[in-house]
C-alpha positions as CSV (number, residue, x, y, z in Angstrom):
1,X,149.7,212.5,58.9
2,X,152.3,211.2,60.6
3,X,152.1,213.5,63.2
4,X,147.5,213.7,63.4
5,X,148.7,209.3,64.5
6,X,151.4,210.7,67.1
7,X,149.2,213.3,68.7
8,X,145.6,211.6,68.6
9,X,144.0,213.7,66.4
10,X,141.9,212.1,64.9
11,X,138.1,210.7,65.7
12,X,135.4,208.7,64.6
13,X,132.0,210.0,63.6
14,X,129.8,207.6,63.5
15,X,126.4,207.8,60.9
16,X,123.8,205.5,61.3
17,X,122.6,202.6,59.1
18,X,118.8,202.3,59.2
19,X,116.0,198.9,57.5
20,X,113.3,199.4,55.6
21,X,111.2,200.9,58.9
22,X,113.6,202.6,60.1
23,X,115.1,200.5,63.1
24,X,118.8,200.8,63.8
25,X,121.0,198.2,62.2
26,X,124.6,199.5,62.7
27,X,126.6,202.9,62.0
28,X,129.3,203.5,59.4
29,X,132.8,205.1,60.9
30,X,133.4,208.4,59.2
31,X,136.9,209.5,60.3
32,X,137.6,213.6,60.8
33,X,141.6,214.6,62.0
34,X,140.9,217.1,64.5
35,X,143.0,219.7,63.1
36,X,144.8,222.2,66.4
37,X,144.7,224.8,64.3
38,X,141.8,224.0,61.2
39,X,139.3,221.6,63.6
40,X,138.4,219.4,61.7
41,X,139.3,218.3,58.9
42,X,137.9,216.1,55.8
43,X,138.1,212.6,55.0
44,X,138.1,214.6,51.5
45,X,141.4,216.7,52.0
46,X,143.9,213.6,53.5
47,X,143.5,210.0,52.6
48,X,143.9,210.9,49.1
49,X,147.3,212.0,50.5
50,X,147.3,208.9,52.7
51,X,146.3,206.6,50.4
52,X,149.7,208.4,47.8
53,X,152.2,208.1,51.0
54,X,150.9,205.0,52.0
55,X,150.4,206.2,56.2
56,X,147.2,205.0,55.2
57,X,148.0,201.7,55.8
58,X,148.5,203.4,60.2
59,X,145.3,205.5,59.5
60,X,143.8,202.4,59.1
61,X,144.6,200.6,61.6
62,X,143.5,203.6,63.8
63,X,140.3,202.8,63.0
64,X,139.8,200.2,62.9
65,X,141.0,200.2,67.1
66,X,139.0,202.4,67.6
67,X,135.5,201.0,65.5
68,X,136.1,198.2,67.8
69,X,136.6,199.4,71.0
70,X,133.2,201.4,69.8
71,X,131.7,197.5,68.9
72,X,133.5,196.4,72.6
73,X,130.9,198.9,73.8
74,X,128.1,198.4,72.7
75,X,127.8,194.7,72.3
76,X,128.1,195.1,76.5
77,X,124.7,197.1,76.5
78,X,121.3,194.7,75.7
79,X,120.2,197.4,73.1
80,X,123.7,197.9,71.5
81,X,124.7,194.6,71.3
82,X,123.9,193.4,67.7
83,X,124.6,196.8,65.7
84,X,127.2,196.4,63.6
85,X,129.7,198.7,63.1
86,X,130.9,199.4,59.1
87,X,134.5,200.5,58.4
88,X,135.6,202.1,55.5
89,X,138.7,200.0,54.4
90,X,141.3,201.1,51.6
91,X,142.5,199.4,48.8
92,X,145.9,199.3,49.9
93,X,145.1,198.2,53.2
94,X,143.4,195.2,52.6
95,X,146.1,193.8,50.0
96,X,148.8,194.1,52.9
97,X,150.2,191.2,53.6
98,X,149.4,191.2,57.7
99,X,145.6,192.3,56.6
100,X,144.2,189.1,58.2
101,X,146.3,188.6,60.6
102,X,146.1,192.5,61.6
103,X,142.4,192.2,61.8
104,X,142.2,189.0,63.6
105,X,145.0,190.6,66.4
106,X,142.3,193.5,67.1
107,X,139.7,191.6,67.3
108,X,140.9,189.2,69.5
109,X,142.6,192.7,71.0
110,X,139.0,194.0,71.8
111,X,137.5,190.6,72.5
112,X,134.9,191.4,70.5
113,X,131.9,189.5,68.9
114,X,133.5,189.7,65.1
115,X,129.8,189.8,63.4
116,X,129.8,193.4,64.6
117,X,132.3,194.3,62.7
118,X,132.0,194.9,58.8
119,X,134.6,195.6,56.9
120,X,133.2,198.1,53.9
121,X,135.3,197.9,50.2
122,X,134.4,199.7,47.4
123,X,134.3,198.1,44.0
124,X,136.6,200.2,42.9
125,X,139.4,197.5,44.7
126,X,138.1,194.8,42.1
127,X,140.2,195.9,38.9
128,X,142.6,194.7,41.7
129,X,143.6,191.6,42.6
130,X,140.0,190.0,43.2
131,X,141.4,186.6,44.1
132,X,143.5,187.3,46.8
133,X,140.9,189.9,48.2
134,X,138.2,186.6,47.9
135,X,140.5,184.3,49.7
136,X,141.3,187.0,52.6
137,X,137.7,187.6,52.9
138,X,137.1,183.9,53.6
139,X,139.9,184.1,55.8
140,X,138.3,187.2,57.3
141,X,134.5,186.2,56.7
142,X,135.3,182.7,57.8
143,X,136.5,184.6,61.6
144,X,133.1,186.3,61.8
145,X,133.9,189.5,60.6
146,X,131.1,190.4,58.0
147,X,131.6,192.9,54.7
148,X,129.8,195.4,52.8
149,X,129.9,196.3,48.9
150,X,130.1,200.1,48.8
151,X,129.7,201.7,45.2
152,X,128.0,199.1,43.4
153,X,128.0,199.9,40.6
154,X,130.0,202.1,39.1
155,X,131.4,200.1,35.8
156,X,135.0,198.3,37.6
157,X,133.4,195.2,38.4
158,X,131.0,191.9,36.5
159,X,128.2,189.9,38.3
160,X,129.8,187.4,37.6
161,X,132.6,188.9,40.5
162,X,130.4,190.0,42.8
163,X,128.7,186.8,42.6
164,X,131.7,184.9,44.0
165,X,132.4,188.1,46.8
166,X,131.3,186.5,50.4
167,X,129.4,190.0,50.6
168,X,126.9,190.3,53.5
169,X,125.2,194.1,51.7
170,X,125.9,195.7,48.7
């Protein structure tokens, strides 16, 4: 995984997200490892190892940088200016002490409207430090970054917690 980062072997694909009328609202960034011998490797095959080894933090930063570069391109064109790009964030990445400043620095570096970035959290993340997560979400939301909760209804959290989260989308 370290070599994959060092040799720029990761690539993002974009899965379109549409509203009830079928109009594009944005996309979700999906990482793949373009392995030199194995070809495209599914995240199901490398994300668990990345989580276990801590490589998920630098990989997550790579994803955020690549996503914000794409948002910059979209925001320069009238037809795509208002699209959002959702990026999955791991628990390990989100609870990192510098996560808020890292996201802010990446958004600033790419000079994007932060409303184009949607951080997608999983409900399982709420099984950790809910209060700390809410603080970080509020800090990032104050800068304009949006939030989505994925895997809602998998049994990790109560509606009481969900109501307290500054979410833009379930």
